[in-house]
C-alpha positions as CSV (number, residue, x, y, z in Angstrom):
1,M,0.0,0.0,0.0
2,S,1.3,3.5,-0.8
3,T,2.0,6.2,1.7
4,Q,-0.8,8.2,3.4
5,T,0.1,11.4,1.5
6,T,-1.4,12.0,-1.9
7,T,-0.5,15.4,-3.1
8,T,2.4,17.3,-4.5
9,T,0.8,20.5,-3.2
10,A,2.0,22.6,-0.3
11,Y,0.4,20.4,2.3
12,D,-0.1,16.6,2.4
13,A,-3.7,15.3,2.4
14,R,-3.8,12.0,4.4
15,A,-6.1,9.1,3.7
16,I,-7.4,6.8,6.4
17,A,-4.4,4.7,7.6
18,P,-4.2,1.1,6.4
19,S,-4.4,-0.2,9.9
20,A,-7.6,1.7,10.6
21,L,-9.0,0.6,7.3
22,A,-8.4,-3.1,8.1
23,E,-10.4,-2.6,11.3
24,L,-13.2,-0.6,9.7
25,R,-13.7,-3.3,7.0
26,V,-14.7,-5.7,9.9
27,T,-16.3,-3.4,12.4
28,D,-16.7,0.3,12.1
29,D,-16.2,3.0,14.8
30,A,-19.8,2.8,15.8
31,G,-19.5,-1.0,16.4
32,R,-21.4,-2.0,13.3
33,A,-20.3,-4.8,10.9
34,C,-19.1,-3.6,7.5
35,V,-21.6,-4.4,4.8
36,P,-20.0,-4.2,1.3
37,Y,-22.0,-3.5,-1.8
38,S,-21.4,-2.6,-5.5
39,A,-21.2,1.1,-6.2
40,G,-24.1,1.9,-8.5
41,E,-23.4,5.1,-10.5
42,G,-20.1,5.7,-8.8
43,G,-18.9,9.1,-7.6
44,D,-18.7,8.2,-3.9
45,P,-15.6,9.9,-2.2
46,L,-13.4,7.0,-1.1
47,R,-11.3,7.9,2.0
48,C,-9.0,4.9,1.5
49,C,-7.5,6.1,-1.8
50,L,-8.9,9.7,-1.9
51,R,-10.6,9.3,-5.2
52,L,-14.2,8.9,-6.4
53,S,-15.6,5.4,-6.8
54,V,-16.4,4.0,-10.3
55,P,-19.6,2.1,-11.1
56,G,-19.5,-1.5,-9.9
57,E,-16.6,-1.2,-7.4
58,R,-17.1,-3.0,-4.1
59,I,-17.3,-0.3,-1.5
60,A,-18.7,0.1,2.0
61,L,-20.2,3.0,4.0
62,V,-18.7,2.9,7.5
63,S,-18.7,5.1,10.6
64,Y,-15.3,6.6,11.2
65,A,-13.9,8.6,14.2
66,P,-10.8,10.3,12.8
67,L,-9.9,12.4,15.9
68,R,-10.4,9.4,18.2
69,R,-7.9,7.3,16.1
70,W,-5.4,10.2,15.9
71,A,-5.7,10.7,19.7
72,A,-5.1,7.0,20.4
73,G,-1.8,7.3,18.7
74,T,-0.8,10.6,20.4
75,G,-2.2,10.2,23.9
76,A,-4.6,13.1,23.4
77,E,-8.0,13.2,25.1
78,P,-10.4,14.9,22.8
79,G,-13.4,14.4,25.1
80,A,-16.6,15.7,23.6
81,Y,-14.8,16.7,20.4
82,D,-14.6,13.1,19.4
83,E,-16.9,12.8,16.4
84,Q,-17.7,9.9,14.2
85,G,-19.5,10.0,10.9
86,P,-20.0,8.2,7.5
87,V,-17.2,7.6,5.1
88,F,-16.9,5.5,1.9
89,V,-14.1,3.0,1.6
90,H,-13.2,0.2,-0.7
91,A,-14.6,-3.1,0.7
92,E,-11.2,-4.8,0.2
93,E,-7.7,-3.5,0.5
94,C,-6.8,-1.1,-2.3
95,G,-3.6,0.5,-3.5
96,G,-4.1,3.6,-1.4
97,P,-3.8,7.1,-2.7
98,A,-2.0,7.9,-5.9
99,P,0.2,11.0,-6.2
100,S,-1.8,14.0,-7.3
101,E,-1.2,17.7,-8.1
102,T,-4.5,18.7,-6.4
103,Y,-6.2,18.1,-3.2
104,P,-8.8,15.3,-3.1
105,F,-12.5,16.0,-3.7
106,A,-11.7,19.6,-4.7
107,R,-14.5,20.9,-6.8
108,A,-14.7,24.6,-7.4
109,E,-17.6,26.3,-5.5
110,A,-18.0,23.3,-3.2
111,L,-18.2,24.2,0.5
112,R,-15.8,22.6,3.0
113,T,-15.2,23.1,6.7
114,V,-11.5,23.4,7.6
115,R,-11.5,22.4,11.3
116,R,-8.5,23.0,13.5
117,Y,-7.4,20.9,16.4
118,D,-4.7,21.3,19.0
119,A,-2.3,18.6,20.4
120,A,-4.9,17.8,23.1
121,G,-7.5,17.0,20.4
122,R,-9.6,20.1,21.2
123,I,-11.1,22.3,18.4
124,V,-9.3,25.6,18.3
125,G,-11.0,27.1,15.4
126,G,-12.0,26.6,11.8
127,R,-13.4,28.2,8.8
128,L,-15.7,27.7,6.0
129,L,-14.0,27.4,2.6
130,E,-15.7,27.9,-0.6
131,I,-13.3,26.2,-3.0
132,P,-12.2,28.7,-5.6
133,E,-11.4,27.9,-9.3
134,A,-7.8,27.6,-8.3
135,T,-8.7,24.7,-5.9
136,S,-5.2,23.9,-4.7
137,E,-4.4,27.6,-4.0
138,G,-7.6,27.9,-2.0
139,F,-6.7,24.9,0.2
140,D,-3.1,26.0,0.5
141,R,-4.2,29.4,1.9
142,A,-6.7,27.8,4.3
143,F,-4.0,25.4,5.6
144,A,-1.4,28.2,5.9
145,E,-3.9,30.3,7.9
146,A,-4.6,27.3,10.2
147,F,-1.0,26.4,10.8
148,A,0.0,30.1,11.4
149,D,-1.5,29.4,14.8
150,P,1.2,27.5,16.7
151,A,-1.5,25.7,18.7
152,V,-2.9,23.9,15.7
153,A,-1.6,20.3,15.4
154,L,-3.9,19.0,12.6
155,V,-6.7,20.0,10.4
156,H,-9.7,18.0,9.2
157,V,-11.5,18.9,6.0
158,R,-15.1,18.0,6.0
159,A,-18.0,18.3,3.6
160,V,-20.5,21.0,4.7
161,E,-23.5,19.1,3.1
162,Y,-23.2,15.9,5.1
163,G,-20.5,16.8,7.7
164,C,-18.4,13.8,6.7
165,F,-14.7,13.7,7.0
166,H,-12.8,14.1,3.7
167,F,-9.1,14.1,4.7
168,E,-6.6,15.2,7.3
169,V,-3.6,17.5,7.1
170,R,-1.0,17.5,9.9
171,R,1.3,20.3,10.8
172,P,4.2,20.2,8.4
């Protein structure tokens, strides 16, 4: 499996880690069994390889708690900030993210929440990002703004429409 970074942009977008994916493909973070199915029309944002699904691929919709999993590796205690939500993943192990010159799921005019967390796992701010035509430049500015605050350890990018986690960026 490839590395967790996928972009040749200013910041590295991180997919869900292979070890977490192995667990999620059995039981998700809400304690439910993984139920694979064939993607109908495709277009589902896959958080294992940070690309859209294609028709007929075997995928699953699972509950994922990204901050909880990060905190387990760092010793942080996010408390009430520990959220879980729906994400699409391949039902079986995939090749992981491929290198890209853009951030994943970047569509001009789409709305994203860029949420900032400190080393303790607490939310220390965030912002709404309307992705501009120059999608990578828009994300780069939002991440630079976030990491200008020395308290920010990592950033989660989430969809506004459904609130679901898209990818993580850690302090460079």
